[in-house]
C-alpha positions in Angstrom: -10.1 1.8 75.8 -11.5 5.1 77.2 -9.7 8.4 77.0 -7.5 9.3 79.9 -8.4 12.6 81.7 -5.5 14.8 82.9 -6.1 17.8 85.3 -3.6 20.7 85.1 -3.4 23.5 87.7 0.0 25.0 87.5 -1.2 28.1 89.4 -3.3 29.4 86.6 -6.8 28.8 85.2 -8.0 25.2 85.7 -7.4 23.0 82.7 -8.6 19.5 81.8 -7.2 17.4 79.0 -8.7 14.2 77.6 -6.0 12.3 75.8 -7.2 10.6 72.6 -7.3 6.8 72.3 -8.5 4.6 69.4 -9.4 7.5 67.1 -11.2 9.6 69.8 -10.7 13.4 69.5 -8.3 15.3 71.8 -10.3 17.4 74.2 -8.9 20.3 76.3 -11.1 22.3 78.8 -10.3 25.4 80.7 -12.1 28.1 82.6 -11.7 31.7 83.8 -13.7 33.6 86.4 -13.4 37.4 86.8 -15.3 40.0 88.9 -17.8 42.0 86.9 -20.5 44.4 87.9 -24.0 44.4 86.5 -24.3 47.2 83.9 -21.0 46.3 82.2 -20.3 45.3 78.7 -18.9 42.0 77.4 -17.4 41.7 73.9 -16.8 38.2 72.6 -15.1 37.1 69.4 -14.8 33.4 68.5 -12.7 33.3 65.3 -12.7 29.4 65.2 -15.6 27.2 64.4 -17.7 26.4 67.5 -20.8 27.1 69.5 -21.4 29.8 72.2 -23.9 29.6 75.0 -24.4 32.7 77.3 -26.8 32.7 80.2 -27.5 35.1 83.0 -27.0 34.5 86.7 -27.2 36.4 90.0 -23.5 36.6 90.7 -21.3 39.8 90.0 -19.0 37.5 88.0 -18.2 36.5 84.5 -17.4 32.8 84.1 -16.0 31.5 80.8 -15.6 27.8 80.2 -13.8 26.7 77.0 -13.8 23.4 75.3 -11.3 22.7 72.5 -11.9 19.6 70.4 -9.2 18.5 67.9 -9.9 15.6 65.5 -7.6 13.2 63.6 -4.3 14.2 65.1 -1.8 12.4 67.4 -1.7 13.7 70.9 1.5 15.7 70.6 0.3 17.5 67.5 -3.2 18.0 68.9 -1.7 19.6 72.1 0.5 21.8 70.0 -2.4 23.0 67.9 -4.5 23.7 71.0 -1.7 25.8 72.5 -1.8 28.1 69.5 -5.4 29.2 70.2 -5.5 30.3 73.8 -8.5 31.8 75.5 -7.8 35.6 75.9 -9.7 37.4 78.6 -9.1 41.0 79.5 -11.3 42.8 82.0 -12.1 45.7 84.3 -15.1 45.5 86.6 -17.3 47.0 83.9 -15.7 45.9 80.6 -14.6 42.5 79.5 -13.3 41.1 76.2 -13.3 37.4 75.5 -11.4 36.3 72.4 -10.2 33.1 70.7 -8.1 34.2 67.7 -7.3 32.3 64.6 -5.1 32.6 61.5 -6.5 33.5 58.1 -6.5 29.8 57.2 -8.4 28.1 60.0 -7.5 24.4 60.6 -10.4 22.1 59.5 -9.9 19.7 62.5 -10.5 22.1 65.5 -13.5 23.5 67.1 -13.9 25.6 70.2 -17.1 25.8 72.3 -17.6 28.5 74.9 -20.1 28.6 77.8 -20.4 32.0 79.5 -22.2 33.2 82.6 -22.9 36.9 83.1 -24.9 39.1 85.5 -28.4 38.8 84.3 -29.9 42.1 85.5 -27.9 44.1 83.0 -25.0 43.0 80.8 -24.5 44.5 77.3 -23.1 42.0 74.8 -21.4 42.3 71.4 -20.9 38.9 69.9 -19.1 37.8 66.8 -18.8 34.1 65.8 -17.1 32.6 62.8 -19.1 29.5 62.3 -21.3 28.0 65.0 -24.6 28.3 66.9 -25.4 30.9 69.5 -27.7 30.3 72.5 -28.8 33.2 74.8 -31.0 32.9 77.9 -32.1 35.0 80.8 -30.1 38.2 80.1 -31.2 41.9 80.1 -29.0 44.2 78.1 -28.1 45.8 74.8 -27.2 42.7 72.7 -25.7 42.6 69.2 -24.8 39.3 67.5 -23.3 38.6 64.1 -23.0 35.0 62.7 -21.8 34.4 59.2 -23.0 30.8 59.5 -24.9 29.4 62.5 -28.3 29.3 64.1 -29.6 31.5 67.0 -31.7 30.4 70.0 -32.9 33.2 72.2 -34.8 32.6 75.4 -36.1 35.0 78.0 -34.0 38.0 77.0 -34.9 41.7 77.4 -33.5 45.2 76.7 -32.4 45.4 73.0 -31.6 42.5 70.7 -30.2 42.7 67.2 -29.0 39.4 65.6 -28.1 38.5 62.0 -27.0 35.2 60.4 -26.4 34.5 56.8 -27.0 30.8 57.1 -28.9 29.4 60.0 -32.3 29.1 61.8 -33.7 31.5 64.4 -35.7 30.3 67.4 -37.0 33.0 69.7 -38.8 32.1 72.9 -39.9 35.3 74.7 -41.4 35.4 78.2 -43.3 37.7 80.4 -46.2 40.0 79.5 -44.3 42.2 77.0 -40.9 43.0 75.6 -39.1 45.1 78.3 -36.8 47.4 76.4 -36.3 49.0 73.0 -37.1 46.0 70.8 -36.1 42.7 69.2 -34.8 42.2 65.7 -33.5 38.9 64.2 -32.7 38.2 60.6 -31.5 35.2 58.6 -30.6 35.2 55.0 -31.2 31.4 54.7 -33.0 29.6 57.4 -36.3 28.9 59.3 -37.8 31.2 61.9 -39.8 30.2 64.9 -41.3 32.7 67.4 -43.0 31.5 70.6 -44.9 34.0 72.7 -47.2 33.7 75.7 -50.9 34.0 74.6 -51.3 37.4 76.3 -48.0 38.9 75.2 -48.1 42.6 74.1 -46.0 43.6 71.2 -45.9 45.1 67.7 -45.2 42.0 65.6 -43.4 42.1 62.2 -42.7 38.7 60.6 -41.6 38.3 57.0 -40.2 35.8 54.6 -39.1 36.7 51.1 -39.3 33.1 49.9 -41.3 30.8 52.1 -44.5 30.3 54.0 -45.9 31.8 57.3 -47.8 29.5 59.6 -49.7 30.8 62.7 -50.9 29.0 65.8 -51.8 32.0 68.0 -55.0 33.3 69.6 -57.3 35.6 67.8 -57.0 39.3 68.7 -59.8 41.6 69.7 -60.2 44.6 67.4 -63.0 46.9 68.3 -64.7 44.1 70.2 -64.4 41.6 67.3 -62.2 38.5 67.4 -59.9 38.7 64.4 -57.4 35.9 63.5 -53.9 36.8 62.7 -53.2 36.3 59.0 -50.2 36.7 56.7 -50.3 38.9 53.6 -48.8 37.6 50.3 -47.0 39.7 47.7 -45.5 37.5 44.9 -43.2 35.0 46.7 -43.0 37.1 49.9 -45.2 36.7 52.9 -45.5 39.1 55.9 -47.4 39.5 59.1 -47.7 42.9 60.8 -50.0 42.9 63.8 -50.5 44.5 67.2 -51.0 41.7 69.7 -52.8 42.4 73.1 -51.9 45.9 74.1 -49.1 46.4 71.6 -45.7 47.7 72.6 -42.1 47.4 71.5 -41.4 46.1 68.0 -40.6 42.4 67.7 -39.2 41.8 64.2 -38.1 38.5 62.7 -37.2 38.0 59.0 -35.8 35.4 56.7 -34.9 35.9 53.1 -35.4 32.2 52.3 -37.2 29.9 54.7 -40.5 29.4 56.5 -41.7 31.4 59.5 -43.9 30.1 62.3 -45.6 31.9 65.2 -46.8 29.8 68.1 -48.3 30.5 71.5 -46.9 28.9 74.6 -48.5 28.1 77.9 -48.2 30.6 80.7 -45.7 29.4 83.5 
């Protein structure tokens, strides 16, 4: 028997509940939409396990979609647990906070996933996740992300990016001719790193692993008229690559304490 969907309006944010049957999880969905000007700042804190995906769009609006998933509980208990972890959104037209709070002892049978849309031309982000993956795409702004445990996937962002995870992989897929902004820095204590750049991308690259290998599939660079392949330098267990590609530019730094690093070129669009 399939789960039974229930839609709740009640004059507030739209909610959707999927009632569990035959061992299926209880799923509750809701959404909030608020007016928000480009150039504003969004602070997001997810204190429960779950993933966050943030992408830019052309509307002067922040849209937050939340999915709560609760496992191994009867419907009434699952509904009660879900109600204790509401989506909290506070906002002006230039500052928004999105928060899902949790007690010190987080239940092991709940996860919360957030999908957020923000103005892509300029939105600053401060992101804190408890345990889960982060995906960002098509956003310009000052972006800071902290993940105790989770991977990061960053695509077509610009401005300033600083992200750190203690346990998780990093995948950065940059677009355009160069990094537009102050720079890009991403660090993982334990995880793999993958950087994809257009073949003609201009940047000051700094790649490093304290314990791992660096592999490179990227065009040779012209240095005083001579084609020179990019190559990593070894020092004990550590490997590093510091290079100016094309015309140089803003620093693009990626580091792992334990894991392999790979640099790849990607086709021009």
